[in-house]
Structure formats: structure tokens, C-alpha cells
C-alpha positions in Angstrom: -7.7 -13.6 -3.9 -5.2 -10.9 -4.5 -7.9 -8.3 -5.3 -5.8 -5.4 -4.0 -3.8 -5.6 -7.3 -5.9 -7.7 -9.8 -3.8 -6.9 -12.8 -0.5 -8.2 -11.5 -1.0 -10.7 -8.7 -1.2 -13.8 -10.9 2.5 -14.0 -11.7 3.9 -11.6 -9.2 5.1 -14.1 -6.6 6.2 -16.8 -9.0 8.2 -14.7 -11.4 10.4 -12.6 -9.0 13.6 -14.5 -10.0 12.9 -14.2 -13.7 12.2 -10.5 -13.3 15.5 -10.0 -11.5 17.4 -11.8 -14.2 15.7 -9.7 -16.9 16.7 -6.5 -15.0 20.3 -7.6 -14.8 20.4 -8.5 -18.4 19.1 -5.2 -19.6 21.1 -3.1 -17.2 23.3 -0.5 -19.0 27.0 -1.2 -19.2 27.8 2.3 -18.0 27.9 3.1 -14.3 24.4 2.9 -12.7 23.2 5.7 -10.5 22.2 4.4 -7.0 19.0 6.4 -7.1 18.0 5.2 -10.6 14.3 4.3 -11.1 13.8 0.8 -12.5 10.6 -0.2 -14.2 9.6 -3.9 -14.2 7.1 -5.1 -16.8 5.1 -8.1 -16.0 3.4 -10.2 -18.6 -0.3 -10.6 -17.7 -2.2 -13.7 -18.7 -4.7 -13.1 -21.5 -7.5 -14.3 -19.2 -6.6 -11.7 -16.6 -6.9 -8.8 -19.0 -9.9 -6.8 -20.1 -10.5 -6.9 -23.8 -11.5 -3.4 -24.9 -13.5 -4.9 -27.7 -15.7 -6.6 -25.1 -16.4 -3.3 -23.5 -17.4 -1.7 -26.8 -21.0 -1.3 -27.7 -22.4 -1.4 -31.2 -22.4 2.4 -31.0 -18.7 2.4 -30.2 -18.0 0.4 -33.3 -20.0 2.8 -35.4 -18.0 5.7 -33.9 -14.7 3.9 -34.9 -15.8 3.8 -38.6 -17.2 7.3 -38.8 -15.1 9.5 -41.0 -12.8 11.5 -38.8 -13.6 14.8 -40.6 -17.2 14.6 -39.6 -16.4 15.2 -35.9 -15.9 18.8 -34.7 -13.6 18.7 -31.7 -12.9 21.6 -29.4 -10.6 21.9 -26.3 -12.2 23.2 -23.1 -10.3 26.2 -21.9 -10.4 28.2 -18.7 -13.6 30.3 -18.6 -15.4 28.4 -21.4 -19.1 27.7 -21.0 -21.2 25.0 -22.5 -23.1 27.6 -24.4 -19.9 28.9 -26.0 -18.7 25.4 -26.9 -22.1 24.6 -28.6 -21.8 27.9 -30.5 -18.4 27.0 -31.7 -19.9 23.8 -33.1 -22.6 25.9 -34.9 -25.5 25.1 -32.5 -27.7 27.6 -30.6 -28.8 27.5 -27.0 -32.1 25.9 -28.0 -30.2 22.8 -29.2 -28.1 22.8 -26.0 -31.2 23.0 -23.7 -32.9 20.2 -25.7 -29.8 18.0 -25.1 -29.6 18.8 -21.4 -33.4 18.6 -20.8 -33.7 15.0 -22.0 -32.8 13.5 -18.6 -30.9 14.0 -15.4 -28.0 12.0 -16.6 -27.4 14.5 -19.4 -26.4 17.0 -16.7 -23.1 15.2 -16.9 -22.3 17.4 -19.8 -22.5 20.6 -17.7 -19.5 19.4 -15.6 -16.8 20.5 -18.0 -13.2 21.3 -16.9 -10.2 22.9 -18.6 -8.1 20.4 -20.5 -11.1 18.2 -21.6 -12.2 17.9 -25.2 -15.8 18.0 -26.6 -16.8 16.8 -30.0 -20.0 17.1 -32.1 -21.2 14.7 -34.9 -23.9 15.5 -37.3 -26.0 13.0 -39.3 -26.7 13.0 -43.0 -29.4 15.6 -42.6 -26.8 17.9 -40.8 -28.5 17.5 -37.5 -26.7 17.0 -34.2 -26.6 13.2 -33.6 -23.8 12.5 -31.1 -21.7 14.4 -28.6 -18.5 13.1 -27.1 -16.9 14.6 -24.0 -13.4 13.2 -23.4 -12.6 13.7 -19.7 -9.4 11.7 -19.7 -7.7 8.8 -21.3 -9.9 6.5 -19.2 -13.3 8.2 -19.2 -15.5 9.4 -22.1 -19.1 10.6 -21.9 -21.3 10.0 -25.0 -24.7 11.5 -25.6 -26.6 9.9 -28.5 -29.8 11.1 -30.1 -32.7 8.7 -30.1 -35.5 8.2 -32.6 -37.8 10.6 -30.6 -35.1 13.3 -30.7 -34.1 13.0 -27.1 -30.5 12.3 -26.0 -29.3 9.4 -23.8 -26.0 9.6 -21.8 -23.5 6.8 -21.6 -20.3 7.0 -19.6 -17.5 4.7 -20.9 -14.6 3.9 -18.7 -11.4 2.0 -19.5 -9.2 0.0 -17.2 -5.6 1.1 -17.6 -2.9 -1.5 -18.0 -0.7 -2.0 -15.0 3.0 -2.6 -14.7 5.1 -2.8 -11.6 8.0 -0.4 -11.0 10.8 -0.4 -8.5 12.7 2.7 -7.2 15.1 3.4 -4.4 17.0 6.5 -3.2 19.3 7.9 -0.6 18.5 11.2 1.0 21.1 13.9 0.8 19.0 16.9 1.9 15.3 16.1 1.6 12.9 13.3 0.7 11.5 15.4 -2.1 14.8 15.9 -3.9 15.9 12.3 -3.3 12.5 11.1 -4.7 13.0 13.2 -7.8 16.5 11.9 -8.3 15.1 8.3 -8.0 12.7 9.1 -10.9 9.5 9.4 -8.7 6.8 11.9 -9.5 5.3 14.2 -6.9 2.3 11.9 -6.2 4.6 9.0 -5.3 6.9 11.2 -3.1 3.9 12.5 -1.2 2.6 9.0 -1.0 5.8 7.9 0.8 5.5 10.8 3.1 1.9 10.0 3.9 2.6 6.3 4.6 5.5 6.9 7.0 4.3 10.3 8.3 3.0 8.8 11.5 6.4 7.5 12.5 8.8 10.0 10.8 8.8 13.7 11.3 10.0 14.9 7.9 10.9 18.3 9.3 13.0 16.9 12.2 13.9 13.3 11.8 15.4 13.1 8.3 19.1 12.7 8.2 21.6 12.5 5.3 22.1 8.9 4.4 18.5 7.8 5.1 17.3 5.4 2.4 14.0 4.3 0.9 12.8 1.8 -1.6 9.4 0.9 -3.0 7.4 -1.2 -5.5 4.6 0.7 -7.1 2.2 0.6 -10.0 2.6 2.5 -13.3 -0.5 2.8 -15.4 -0.7 2.8 -19.2 -3.4 3.4 -21.8 -2.8 2.1 -25.3 0.8 1.6 -24.4 1.3 5.2 -23.4 2.1 6.3 -19.8 -1.1 7.5 -18.0 -0.1 8.1 -14.4 1.5 6.4 -11.4 -0.7 4.1 -9.4 -0.6 2.8 -5.8 2.5 2.1 -3.7 2.3 -1.6 -3.0 5.2 -2.0 -0.6 7.9 0.3 0.7 10.6 0.6 3.4 12.3 3.5 5.0 15.6 3.5 6.9 15.7 6.5 9.2 18.6 7.0 11.6 19.0 3.2 11.9 15.3 2.5 12.2 13.9 0.1 9.6 10.3 0.9 8.8 8.3 -1.3 6.4 4.8 -0.9 5.0 2.6 -2.9 2.6 -0.9 -2.3 1.2 -3.8 -4.5 2.2 -7.3 -4.4 0.9 -9.7 -5.8 3.5 -12.9 -7.8 3.1 -14.9 -4.6 2.6 -12.7 -3.4 -0.3 -10.9 -0.7 1.8 -7.2 -0.3 1.3 -4.7 0.8 3.9 -1.1 0.4 4.8 0.1 -2.0 7.5 3.4 -3.3 9.0 4.4 -6.8 7.9 2.9 -8.1 11.3 -0.5 -6.5 10.6 -0.2 -3.3 12.7 -1.7 -0.3 11.1 0.7 2.3 9.8 -2.0 4.9 10.6 -2.1 6.4 14.1 -4.6 8.6 15.6 -2.4 11.6 14.7 0.2 12.4 12.1 3.4 14.0 13.4 3.5 17.2 11.3 0.7 19.4 10.1 2.8 21.0 7.3 4.6 18.9 4.7 8.4 19.3 4.4 8.5 22.4 6.6 11.4 23.3 8.8 11.1 23.5 12.6 12.1 27.0 13.6 11.3 26.8 17.3 10.9 23.8 19.5 8.8 23.2 22.6 10.6 25.1 25.3 9.2 26.3 28.6 12.1 28.9 29.0 12.2 30.4 25.5 12.8 34.1 24.9 10.0 35.4 22.8 11.3 36.7 19.4 8.8 39.6 19.4 8.3 40.5 23.0 12.0 39.8 23.9 11.3 38.3 27.3 11.1 34.8 28.7 7.8 33.2 27.8 7.1 29.5 27.7 6.8 28.2 24.2 4.2 25.4 24.6 4.2 24.2 21.0 6.4 23.7 17.9 6.9 26.3 15.1 7.1 25.2 11.5 8.7 27.7 9.2 7.1 27.7 5.7 6.3 30.1 3.0 3.0 32.1 3.2 0.1 30.1 1.8 1.5 26.7 2.5 -1.4 24.3 3.4 -1.9 23.3 7.0 -3.4 19.8 7.7 -5.4 18.5 10.6 -3.2 16.1 12.4 -6.2 13.9 13.5 -9.9 13.5 13.0 -11.8 16.0 15.1 -14.3 18.8 15.5 -13.6 22.5 15.1 -14.2 24.2 18.5 -12.6 27.5 17.5 -11.8 29.3 14.3 -11.1 33.0 14.5 -8.8 35.6 15.9 -7.1 34.9 19.3 -4.7 37.6 20.6 -1.1 36.9 19.9 -1.9 33.7 18.2 -3.5 35.6 15.3 -5.8 33.5 13.2 -6.3 30.2 15.0 -8.1 26.9 14.6 -8.6 24.6 17.6 -9.7 21.0 17.1 -11.2 18.6 19.7 -10.2 15.0 19.3 -12.3 12.8 21.5 -12.6 13.6 25.2 -8.9 14.2 26.1 -6.9 15.8 23.2 -7.0 19.2 21.5 -4.7 20.6 18.9 -4.1 24.3 18.1 -2.9 25.8 14.8 -1.9 29.5 15.0 -0.7 32.5 12.9 -2.7 31.4 9.9 -2.9 33.6 6.8 -6.5 32.4 6.2 -8.8 29.5 7.0 -9.8 26.8 4.5 -13.3 26.8 3.1 -15.9 25.2 5.4 -13.7 25.3 8.5 -16.2 26.6 11.0 -17.1 25.9 14.6 -19.0 22.6 14.9 -17.7 21.2 11.7 -15.9 17.9 11.7 -12.6 17.4 9.9 -10.6 14.3 8.8 -7.0 13.6 9.4 -4.9 15.2 6.6 -7.7 17.6 5.6 -6.5 21.1 4.8 -7.8 23.5 7.5 -5.9 26.7 6.7 -2.7 28.3 5.3 0.5 29.4 6.8 0.8 33.1 7.6 2.2 35.6 10.1 -0.9 37.0 11.9 -0.6 37.9 15.6 2.7 38.1 17.4 4.8 36.5 14.6 8.2 37.5 13.3 7.6 35.8 10.0 5.4 33.3 8.2 5.2 30.0 10.2 2.7 27.7 11.9 2.6 27.4 15.7 1.2 24.0 16.6 0.2 22.8 20.0 -0.8 19.4 21.3 -2.7 19.2 24.6 -3.8 16.2 26.7 -6.4 16.9 29.3 -5.5 20.6 29.0 -1.8 20.0 29.6 0.6 21.0 26.8 2.7 18.2 25.4 5.7 18.3 23.1 4.1 17.6 19.7 7.4 16.1 18.4 7.8 13.6 21.3 4.3 12.8 22.5 3.4 9.1 22.0 0.7 8.6 19.4 -1.8 5.8 19.7 -2.2 3.4 16.8 -5.2 2.7 14.7 -6.8 -0.8 14.7 -4.6 -3.7 13.4 -5.8 -6.3 10.9 -8.7 -8.2 12.5 -8.1 -11.8 13.5 -10.7 -12.9 11.0 -8.6 -11.6 8.1 -5.1 -12.6 9.2 -4.9 -15.4 6.6 -6.1 -13.1 3.8 -3.6 -10.5 4.9 -0.8 -12.9 4.7 -1.8 -14.2 1.3 -2.0 -10.7 -0.1 1.1 -9.1 1.4 3.8 -11.8 1.7 4.5 -11.9 -2.1 4.8 -8.1 -2.2 7.2 -7.9 0.7 9.3 -10.7 -0.7 9.5 -9.0 -4.0 10.5 -5.7 -2.5 13.3 -7.4 -0.5 14.6 -9.4 -3.5 14.5 -6.4 -5.8 16.4 -4.2 -3.3 19.1 -6.9 -2.8 19.6 -7.6 -6.5 19.6 -4.0 -7.4 22.4 -3.4 -5.0 24.3 -6.4 -6.4 23.9 -5.0 -9.9 25.4 -1.7 -8.7 28.3 -3.4 -7.1 29.1 -5.3 -10.2 29.4 -2.2 -12.4 
């Protein structure tokens, strides 16, 4: 029933104690850094794994026994075209068009990106018989010649192996640096910021000594690290506030983060439209304007950031204005329902497809930080209005998204309690291990 994490749930709840013992046994004898990243490997029952041999087709087995030297492999570089890659393999455009014209699925071959690899295989008559496009460690596109000379496409995907990892850190100056010190990659740091971004203003609320911890997935292919997966459970201690979140996949297969009691971590709006920016000017109705040098109400919040920093929509809405607007410079105004509008000013430029009448999603990039209009330097001026009245964006109360429905409370509990218990146990034992050093 734990379909939110099918590779690890079978033993996750029952092996927490064993895992902790193993962690303590393999801990180094030298002093442990409090922000060290700890990876926990969980044995997965044989029946819970996918046997790659079962996914292989007869053609795959044929590929495995083909002499390696028969394949011509080329890396896809910036600016490469499919025609150029075929030419490198010794094939003309007529051959390329014959391959592509055999069916709509063969158009998959036209979507090539830098970093991928393409390989060609000839038969005994020195005619092209097979093409392999390696998109990633988990996805490969094969095109095989049939008896009538046409080519058929098959996309083969592999499920990465999943291990659980635990990390914790203490903030000294920023979440980003603390995350790096804890061994987290950029995607996991941003994931933490996105999970708690509705409750924590990472430009204003962060204090030295704030702490975080999380259990997350690490993905492997053939025993080699592939990438980080989902954050399964996390907590954040911010100025004495204890915030906790856990992933839940609902009956429709949609995953989101919730509090342990089932309240959504999402709200109708996120606090900050710019990641990790610094507030350079607060909401102040008696502020002295830095350019005009006279008292003029500052009915928004300014976020100082370097030119070109992405600006995100703080909530789902519709673009009602995108253009030049006096001292605001380049501006986007979004309408959120009947009562709320948000304004984003001094943009360097707008994001593609941000036009009047278009709808945007929360977190979608709508523009980039600049200094157009009456601005003394690159920053974003952000306003939040309710029924036309300006509100302090930092302090305005944000409505919540829907909680877990009553019909899924039992499923929610079954999925999330083992993860939260594991997070708590790992955090406690990790601290005990540090104290014993």
C-alpha cells in the first residue's frame, strides 16, 4: 500500500532499529561533523525488485552479444544536427529520411540533445540495421530495421535502484551553504526550500542556529549514483518553530507534502517570489524614496538580487498586465481569483509566453530581476493587494490548500507514520552518535 515509495517501503518501518545500529557500527572513530550526510542502504526483498533480464527483449539479448567494435558511437554536441550525425556514421540524408519516414514514432530520433549518445550498427551486408540513442542511464531509444526495410522504434526505460539517505545541518549564514555542508545537492536544497517556502521567508526569517533534517531517496543504476530522488520526510526548526513535512501520494497517484496531521504544506501563495534573495526595503508607508529623495509610501517589499535572477509567480493566476508602467519599469500584474492581485516590478525582461490573458502556475518563472524604471539597482519590487488594498507581503496571512480528504485519512496514516518515525529516530540517534565521539 506504500506506493509512494515502492522500492523501500517493505522493510522501512520494521528495520529502523537495525539501520541505526549499523550506522553507529560503521561510524568513523574520528570526530564527526554535525552536518555530515549519512546514507542508509536498505536491503530490498528479491520479489520487490525489477529483474532487468525480465525487461529485456530478444533483441536486447542480441545487442548484448554483438561485437562491440561493430557499433559506431558518437556524442551529441551543441549545434549537432541529425544529418551531421548520420554523415559521421557514413550514411547520407536519403538513409536518414528513410528511417524517419517509416512511422510517427521514429520522430523520437529527431529530439536529440547535447550529452546524449547515438550509435549505428550495420548487418553483414554493411547496411544500417539498428540505431541506438542513449538519452540517459535510464532511457534508451532503439530503431530496428524490419524485413520490409522500414524501421520500428522501441523506447526502453530502466527503473533505478533506490536507497534511503539521511542528512541534517545547522544554518550559519544561509540554507544553501548549510545544505552543501550537509552533503546535499542543489536539487535537494531547492526541494527543502520549496517544501517549507510557504511558512518560511528564506530572505527574512532565517537565523543562525536554525536546523533541518531530512530522509530522501538516492537513485542508482548498475550500482553507480544516478541522481537524488524525492524528499520523503523533513523538519525545519526556525526561530523556535518546529515545522515538519512528509510526502503523501493520494488515491489518484498525485504526490504532495503535508504536515503530520494531514494539513497541506502548500498554501495559495508562497512567501517569496525570488529564491534566497535579500530584502533591501520593507513595506513602509513613510519611506524616503532612494531615487526621488522624498517621502513616498513603499507599498511592497524589495528583494535585492543580481540582474537576471528568475522571478516566480507566488500563486496561480492570470496575467492582467505585462509591460512598461512608469516608475515601476517592466511590470507583470497577476490576478488571483476575485480579491487578490500581485505586482512584480523593475524586471529586466519577461519570461517567454507571459502575456496578458495567459494563466500561470504557482512557482512558474514570469520574468527576471532588473533595474528598469525608478530603481537604484537591480531588485524586484513585489506588491500584494487584497480588494485593491496594499498588504505587507511578508506578514499577510496566507490561506491553506486543501488537507487530506477524510476518505484517505487511513491511507495517509499508513504511508506517512513509518517515514516520520524513521526521521525522528535517525535524528535522535545521529545526535547520540555525535555526543559519544
